[in-house]
N, C-alpha and C positions, 0 to 999 in steps of 0.2 A: 163397890158400888151396883148399883140396878142398871140395866141396863134397858132402852128403851127399844123393841124393834118397832120399825114403823113402815108399811107398806105403800109404796108409791108407783102409779102408774108413768113408767117411764115415759112414756110419751105427751101427758100432760099431769106433771104433777103438781103435788097442790101446794102453791105459794105458802099459806099457813104452815104447814111441816117444815118445808124447805125454809121459813124464817124461824124457826123453830130451833133447826139444826144450827142454821148460820150463828143464833144468838150462842149457842153451844160454842162455838170454835169461837166467836171473838171472845169471850169470857175465859179464854184458854183450857179449853175440855176437848174430848176426843169425838171426833165422829166417823164412822164406818160407812162408805158409799159406792155406789157401781161407776166404772167406767167401761170404756167400749172395751177393755182388756183384760183387766181382774178389778175385783174389790180392793178397794184403796183406805187406809186408815188415816184421816185427817186429823190434822191441828193446826192452828195459827203458825205459817212457816217462819213469820219475822217475830213471834216469842220464845225464848228461848225455854223456860221452862214447860210451855208447852209442848215445845217441841220432846225435849226430855220425856214426856208421860208416854210417847209414842215409841220411843226405845225401850222404856220401863214393860212395856204393855205387850210386845212383840219379843223381849228380850234379847233386842238385836245388838250387837255390835255396836259402842258411836263412833267407831271411826269406817262405820257403812255410811255413806251420803245419801242423804234423800231427795226423791226429787218433788219441785216444786209445782205445782199445779195452778193453771192460769185461766182465766174465763176470755181473755182478748190477748192479740199478740202484742199489742201496743204496752201492755203490763211490764215486759221483758222489757224493755228501754231503761224504767228504775229499777231493776234489781241485777242488771249482768250487763257487761262492754258488747254495745250489738253492734256488729259489720254485717255489710252490705250481702255477702253472703247468707249469713245468717236468717236476714230481714227476708231473703228470697228462698229459702228453705219454709220459715213458718208461712210465708205465704202460698207456697204450693200445698201443704200436709199438714197446717193446724188449720181446724184440730184433726188429732189424729194420732195412734199408736206412734210418734216418734218424738224421742228426749234429744233435746241440745244440751251440750257443755258448752258456758262459755266462762271468762273471766268474771266473778264475781266482785259486785258493791259490796262496801263495807255494809250496809242496812241488810244485808242477809248474815243472821248469826252463826257464828264459827260451828257449833250443833249440829245446824239443819246441814252443812258444807260438809259434816264429818272433818271439819279441821282443814280441808284443803282452799286452795285461793279461788275455787271453780265452780261454778254450782251447776246444776240440772234441773231444766225446764222443759216442762209440756202444758198442749193446751187437751184435753181430753174431749174425745167424739162423743159424748155421752149429753142427753138433754137435762139428767139429772146431777150428772158431776158439774156439768158450768154454770146450770142454777144457782146449785149451793157455792159456790165458788163468788159468783158475783154479787150473791146475797152477803156473802159473809165480809165484803171487803177487803179481801186479804188473800195472797196468795196462802195455796193451804198444801203444807207436804205431807204426804202422802206415801208411803210404802205399800204393799201390799197390805191386805187386812189380816194376816196371820199369825200365828207363833213362828218363829223366825228358825227358818230351815225346814218348814213343813212344806207340803203342794199348797201353791196360790190358791186362795179360792176364787172360783167362778160364778158361784151364788151364794146368798145369806145363809143358806143353812149353816155351810160351811164356814162362814162369818162367825156366826152364833156359837157353834161348837168349840171354837178355836178362843173366841176372845168376850163371851158372854161375861160381865162383871168387869169387864175391865175396861170398857168403853160407855161413852152416856148415854147416845144412840145410833142403831143401825139403821140404814136407810135401806129398806128392801126392797130393789128394783130390776128383780125378775135374775134370771142369767145372763149374761152380759155375752157379747157378738165375739169377739176375738178369741180371748182364753191362754193366749199368755200374754208375759206384760211387753212394754215396747220398746224399739231400737233402740239402743241411745248410743249418739255419734257425737265425737269432739270436736266442734268446731273454732278450737280456742285455740288451734295450731294450724300452723300453713299447709300443713295436708289434713285433711278431715280422717277421721277416723273412727272407724267402726267397734265401739268398746263393748257392746252388747246386742246382738240380733233377737230381732223380737220379731214384733207385729208386722213391720213393715219391709219390705223384701229389699235387701240390698242392690238387687240389678236395679231396681226402680230407683233409687236414689242414686245410685252410677250415672246413669242415666241424664239425672235431671243434674247430677253435678258435672257430668264431660269427665271426670278421673275417677280412677280407683280409689274405693277408701281404705285409706293404712289401717294395720294391723299394729295393733297397741303392743306396748311393753309393758311388763309387771309394774313398773311406777306409773304409767298411763293411766293403767286399767283398772288403776285405785279411783281416777275419778267417775266411775262409773259405779251408781248402786245394784247393790246386790251380784258384784262379781266377786269377793276374796273369800266368802265362805261355801263352804256345803250348803246347797238350796234343794229345793223343790221334793224330797225325797220322802219317799213313804216310809212306813214303820217295819219293811219287809224289802231284802235285797231286790233289788234292779240289775237286771242281766239285757245286754245289748245283744240284740240280733242284728245280722247285714244278711240280706236274702241273699241265696248261693252261700253262705257259711255253712259249714257245721254247728248244731248245737248245741253248746256246752255249758249246763249249769253246777256242774260240778261232781265230786265221787258220790256216786249213791243217792242222787236227786231225783225225783219220778216226776218228768213232765205233768204227769197227770194230780200232783199238788199243787204245780204253780198254772197262775194265768199268763195269757198273750195277751198285748195292743199292740196294733199295726194296720197296714195296709194290704199285704200281703195274706194269702194261704201259711198258716200257722205250720212250721217245721215239724213238728212233733203232736202228739195228741195231750193235748194241755185240758185240765180241768175247766176251764173258761177263757174263753175266746170274744176280745171286742177287735171287732173288724171294721174298718173307718173307709168310709167312698173315696176322699179326699184327701190330701194332706191339712186341707182349711177344718175340716170335721177332726182331724187328729191333733191339731191345735187348740181346738175348743175343749176336745174332752179327754186331753191329757191328765191335768191334775186333778179331775172329777175322778175319771178309772185311777189312777193312784190311790186314791183315796177310798174308793169304794170295793177295790181289790183288796186293798192289804187288811181290810176285816178277816177275809175267808180263806186266802191261798198263801203259801210258804213262802212265795216270793211271786215276781212278775218278770217278763220277759217282753221288753220293749223294743220292737224293729225300728233301726236304724234307717231314716227317711233320705230322700233324696235333700243335696242342700238349696235348691231350686227355690226362691219363694221364701213362702212362709218355713221350710224347710230346714235351713238352716239355724233359725230360732227353739224351732223343736230340738234339734240335733243337741244345742247347749243345753236345754233344760232335762234332757233324755242324760245327757253326759254325765250332767253335774249331780242327777238325783242316783246316779250309779254310784258315785264314787265312795269307796270306801273308808275314807278319810275326809279332813277337811276340804 
């Protein structure tokens, strides 16, 4: 397959380019496109064979559900059973980096849902994403546009490195704004559950709902995309460092051969330092940093941030990047 890479002005995307990409979606092909969080790998969410192409292109386990991306909140009513609480969340936070898990209607293929009775939906806050979904005339299933397990892509160059020759079109809309994936909240149960922290803070959601978000067990966590396997991992080891703790790289390891990324002054003389000025910038640069640093350094030390705001999502990505197993 030859991948066509097309540059677009994110604030004034060419309608003819979008229509070309939408036609690829309608006929069962794959289109990579920017959202505010990361780049997504999209196909018609209601066409099982098209969805299977996503799993094949990424090497993604088939029991890992996909997020359905919408261009208007009212589209959710045709796909899932929406109650008043979910409508309030959609009205307040869509478009934006919030994914809601609800009981699925039969129109959503089992392969899109990862074999579950629920489905994950969101409305991305990006002009290219919204216009593409609207032009396609169908919900677009779209996990991150990378090889499964690798750091997610926050620019088109990274998508090209991973998926050139595996997708029909790559829409290049420049770097993304948030840098980590959406927050996933399960509202299919009586108490809403935080399945995956991400680009929208837990504090904002809890204040809006008036109740603390519940903690999922192993079974309920399956309803969230991207939570069951090792994710976000660069090709070199990642070690977590919390400010105030001693640094432990392992016996015989020299900090000068390692890179550091975080918000604080590094605890040793590292060979390379990526120091961010805010948690939001840390999130925006995390995945790009992983991919840049893996090429030149023996390992990466990532600072463990405060869990406030986007920090909880950062902790989740760093923790799973550092896992030695699955």
